[in-house]
SEDODREN-80068 format. One record per residue (C-alpha): residue number from 1; y, x, z. Coordinates in Angstrom, 2 decimals. Each point is the difference from the previous one (the first is absolute). Example, Ala and Ser with C-alpha at 12.3 -4.5 7.8 and 13.67 -1.06 7.14 Angstrom:
// SEDODREN-80068
1	-4.50	12.30	7.80
2	3.44	1.37	-0.66
// end
This chain:
// SEDODREN-80068
1	45.68	-49.60	82.27
2	1.97	-3.13	1.48
3	-3.01	-0.93	1.81
4	-0.12	3.23	1.63
5	3.90	0.28	0.89
6	-0.26	-3.46	1.60
7	-3.33	1.36	1.96
8	2.14	2.81	1.34
9	2.95	-2.04	0.77
10	-2.07	-2.53	1.97
11	-1.56	2.86	1.92
12	3.31	1.68	1.07
13	1.44	-3.23	0.81
14	-2.83	-0.83	2.48
15	0.09	3.54	1.57
16	3.85	-0.21	0.50
17	-0.49	-3.41	1.49
18	-2.78	1.38	2.18
19	2.19	3.01	1.12
20	2.72	-2.40	0.82
21	-1.97	-2.27	1.91
22	-1.45	2.64	2.27
23	3.55	1.60	0.69
24	1.28	-3.54	0.90
25	-2.86	-0.27	2.53
26	0.36	3.27	1.76
27	1.58	-0.68	3.58
28	2.22	1.94	1.80
29	-0.91	1.82	3.33
30	0.83	-2.12	2.96
31	0.92	2.83	1.89
32	1.92	2.98	-1.58
33	0.29	3.18	2.38
34	2.14	2.80	-0.73
35	-0.70	2.82	2.78
36	2.14	3.10	0.02
37	-1.89	2.58	2.00
38	-0.31	3.56	0.18
39	-3.77	-0.06	-1.31
40	0.28	3.62	-0.76
41	0.22	1.04	3.82
42	-3.50	-1.70	0.84
43	1.39	-1.34	3.29
44	0.21	-3.65	-1.21
45	-3.78	0.05	-1.26
46	-0.89	-3.02	2.33
47	3.03	-2.30	-1.44
48	-0.99	1.27	-3.51
49	-3.58	-1.00	0.25
50	0.81	-3.56	1.49
51	2.33	-0.79	-2.81
52	-2.61	1.00	-2.44
53	-2.75	-2.13	1.95
54	2.49	-3.20	-0.18
55	0.08	0.67	-3.88
56	-3.63	0.58	-0.45
57	-0.72	-3.11	2.38
58	2.36	-2.39	-2.04
59	-0.30	1.45	-3.38
60	2.55	-1.82	-2.30
61	1.89	-1.54	2.82
62	1.33	3.16	1.64
63	2.00	2.72	-2.22
64	0.57	3.39	1.56
65	2.48	2.61	-1.40
66	-0.34	3.09	2.28
67	3.32	2.12	-0.28
68	-0.74	3.52	1.49
69	3.59	1.35	0.80
70	-1.77	3.12	1.26
71	-0.95	1.34	-3.90
72	3.38	1.28	-0.43
73	0.15	-1.72	-3.62
74	-0.05	-3.43	-1.08
75	-0.89	-1.66	3.06
76	2.60	1.91	2.07
77	2.51	-1.28	-2.61
78	-1.09	-3.51	0.30
79	0.38	0.27	3.54
80	3.48	1.30	0.02
81	0.91	-2.73	-2.66
82	-1.53	-2.75	2.20
83	2.84	0.76	2.55
84	-2.68	0.19	2.71
85	0.52	3.12	2.65
86	-3.28	-0.38	1.54
87	-3.82	-1.18	-0.78
88	0.22	-3.54	-1.10
89	-2.55	-2.70	-0.98
90	1.21	-2.86	-2.34
91	-1.81	-3.29	-0.13
92	1.40	-1.71	-2.90
93	2.91	1.82	-0.10
94	1.04	0.18	3.53
95	-0.93	1.94	3.28
96	1.48	-2.78	1.79
97	-2.23	-2.90	0.32
98	-0.95	-3.05	2.21
99	-3.25	-1.95	0.28
100	-1.78	-2.56	2.05
101	-2.27	0.74	2.69
102	-1.76	-2.04	2.73
103	2.67	1.24	2.47
104	2.74	-1.01	-2.26
105	2.00	1.58	-3.10
106	-0.21	4.03	0.35
107	2.61	2.23	-1.73
108	-1.11	3.62	-0.81
109	1.76	2.72	-1.53
110	-2.29	2.30	-1.73
111	1.87	3.27	0.07
112	-0.84	3.44	1.65
113	-3.63	0.90	0.61
114	-2.31	-2.54	1.57
115	0.28	-0.17	3.85
116	3.99	0.32	-0.13
117	1.04	-3.42	-1.40
118	-3.28	-1.61	-1.00
119	-3.78	0.01	0.28
120	-2.90	0.13	-2.44
121	-1.05	-3.43	1.42
122	3.53	-1.36	-0.91
123	-0.25	1.40	-3.50
124	-3.28	-1.73	-0.39
125	1.26	-3.27	1.30
126	3.10	0.12	-2.43
127	-2.00	0.65	-2.85
128	-2.13	-2.98	0.93
129	2.87	-2.17	0.58
130	1.17	0.89	-3.47
131	-3.47	-0.71	-1.73
132	0.57	-3.61	1.59
133	3.38	-0.24	-1.27
134	1.59	0.11	3.55
135	1.74	3.53	-0.10
136	3.87	-0.35	0.08
137	1.98	3.17	-0.99
138	3.39	0.06	1.95
139	3.14	2.47	0.13
140	0.21	2.93	2.12
141	2.56	-1.87	2.39
142	-2.19	-2.97	0.16
143	-2.89	2.20	1.12
144	2.31	1.73	2.67
145	1.13	-3.18	1.14
146	-3.30	-1.21	0.82
147	0.05	2.60	2.95
148	1.67	-1.80	2.92
149	2.88	1.81	1.81
150	-1.44	2.03	2.63
151	1.27	2.82	2.48
152	-2.22	3.02	-0.59
153	-0.19	3.18	1.97
154	1.07	2.94	-2.04
155	0.64	3.75	0.96
156	2.51	1.85	-1.68
157	0.97	3.40	-0.60
158	1.65	2.67	-2.50
159	-1.04	3.13	-1.26
160	2.35	2.80	-1.04
161	-0.88	2.15	-3.24
162	-2.19	2.62	1.00
163	1.33	2.44	-2.73
164	2.13	-0.10	-3.13
165	-0.79	-2.40	-2.52
166	-1.91	-2.21	2.79
167	1.32	-3.62	0.52
168	1.17	-1.63	3.35
169	-2.56	-2.64	0.96
170	0.30	-3.41	1.94
171	-3.24	-0.66	1.51
172	-1.26	-3.36	1.26
173	-3.43	0.07	2.03
174	-0.15	3.70	-0.84
175	-0.09	-0.82	-3.74
176	2.89	1.08	-2.33
177	1.68	-2.92	-1.72
178	3.27	1.73	-1.21
179	0.61	3.56	-1.21
180	3.68	1.25	-0.65
181	0.51	3.01	-2.26
182	3.53	-0.29	-0.80
183	3.46	-0.33	2.11
184	2.07	-3.07	-0.38
185	3.40	-1.08	1.15
186	0.10	3.28	1.81
187	-3.10	-0.51	2.04
188	-2.85	2.46	-0.06
189	-3.60	-0.98	-0.71
190	-0.93	0.19	3.65
191	3.29	-2.11	0.89
192	-0.76	-2.50	-2.43
193	-3.78	-0.58	1.37
194	1.43	-0.32	3.64
195	2.62	-2.86	-1.74
196	-3.20	-1.42	-1.67
197	-1.94	-0.22	3.00
198	2.79	-1.50	2.06
199	0.17	-2.94	-2.69
200	-3.70	-0.52	0.24
201	-0.05	-0.10	3.75
202	2.86	-2.71	-0.09
203	-2.17	-2.10	-2.48
204	-3.13	0.24	1.77
205	1.74	-0.68	3.42
206	-0.57	-4.04	-1.21
207	-2.79	-1.60	-1.48
208	-0.36	1.07	-3.46
209	-1.56	-1.02	-3.36
210	-1.06	2.33	-2.85
211	2.49	-2.13	-2.28
212	2.89	1.25	2.03
213	-0.31	3.39	-1.89
214	1.70	0.23	-3.46
215	1.01	2.55	-2.68
216	3.27	0.02	-2.14
217	1.61	2.19	-2.35
218	3.63	1.48	1.14
219	2.17	2.65	-1.30
220	-1.56	2.60	2.18
221	-3.54	-0.91	-0.81
222	-2.52	-2.63	1.16
223	0.47	-1.47	3.39
224	-2.80	-1.21	2.55
225	1.32	-2.77	2.11
226	-1.23	-1.96	2.80
227	1.61	-3.38	-0.04
228	3.71	1.10	-0.16
229	-0.42	3.15	1.44
230	-0.17	3.04	-2.18
231	-3.06	2.43	0.94
232	0.04	2.71	-2.71
233	1.36	1.01	-3.47
234	-2.27	1.52	-2.38
235	2.41	2.50	-1.98
236	-0.77	1.81	-3.27
237	-0.39	3.24	2.22
238	-2.63	-1.82	2.13
239	-1.68	-1.23	-2.89
240	-0.08	3.58	-1.64
241	-1.45	1.43	3.06
242	-2.83	-2.67	-0.02
243	-0.46	0.40	-3.71
244	0.76	-3.66	-0.91
245	2.93	-2.48	-0.44
246	2.21	-1.38	2.61
247	-1.16	-3.43	-0.69
248	-3.67	0.81	0.33
249	0.79	1.93	3.10
250	2.09	-2.62	1.77
251	-2.80	-2.32	-0.54
252	-2.82	2.51	1.33
253	2.11	0.24	2.98
254	0.32	-3.66	0.44
255	-3.92	-0.34	-0.60
256	-0.75	2.44	2.74
257	2.10	-1.53	2.52
258	-1.52	-3.45	-1.05
259	-3.36	1.44	0.37
260	0.73	1.25	3.56
261	1.53	-3.50	1.00
262	-2.91	-1.79	-1.37
263	-2.61	2.35	2.08
264	1.81	0.22	3.20
265	-1.06	-1.58	3.03
266	2.03	-2.85	1.58
267	2.34	1.10	2.85
268	-1.20	-1.30	3.37
269	-3.62	0.03	-1.35
270	-1.05	3.02	1.91
// end
């Protein structure tokens, strides 16, 4: 009996040691990707396919967590908790990355659908840099600062509410970037839109950087500022109309303005 017990103990010890050895030898992926995308809509299928291809090509080295915020369930909850307000791909924990290229260091922000602020080629290059240990994650401020100040050509307009319950809009290059549902300091949504457009035009009169834009909380709500100039305040009433929070709404406004600036032609270039 003692011999049998000793044999069993030896087998268990050997097995447990073997499990620990296997676990210790397991390697973490070199590139961890968390992609917050509206997969359910089907409109991002090329990007989804590319991400899956990268995982397949680099098995064990690239890990993908695909979060479908269009599912109306767990994916939507995770996206909201992430603090992102648009489609975002995080590489090793950040959508803001820098990596070397033959032409010099390249800074890329993986937000919004492909073609707005980044390309599929840049995604492939960033992952390749990560596999070589050359991918650097940076802050949003560092990413925006990589863009030099430039004089951009941007058209602006306002659009009054078309019917009760509809917002007054501020448009840049014919795209709505701010929507007001609420009155503030005695100003109607339409008057607030006119004031916001004037502030944006003043800011855009000189060379600008995306980092000029910031958001912060105040007693009235969440402000969007361009340098030291107030552009707009996302009030609780505005947020209720947009079915979100004042903080998320202000950040969405700033992101929309930043997108226009990043993708506008320079003044004087025809």
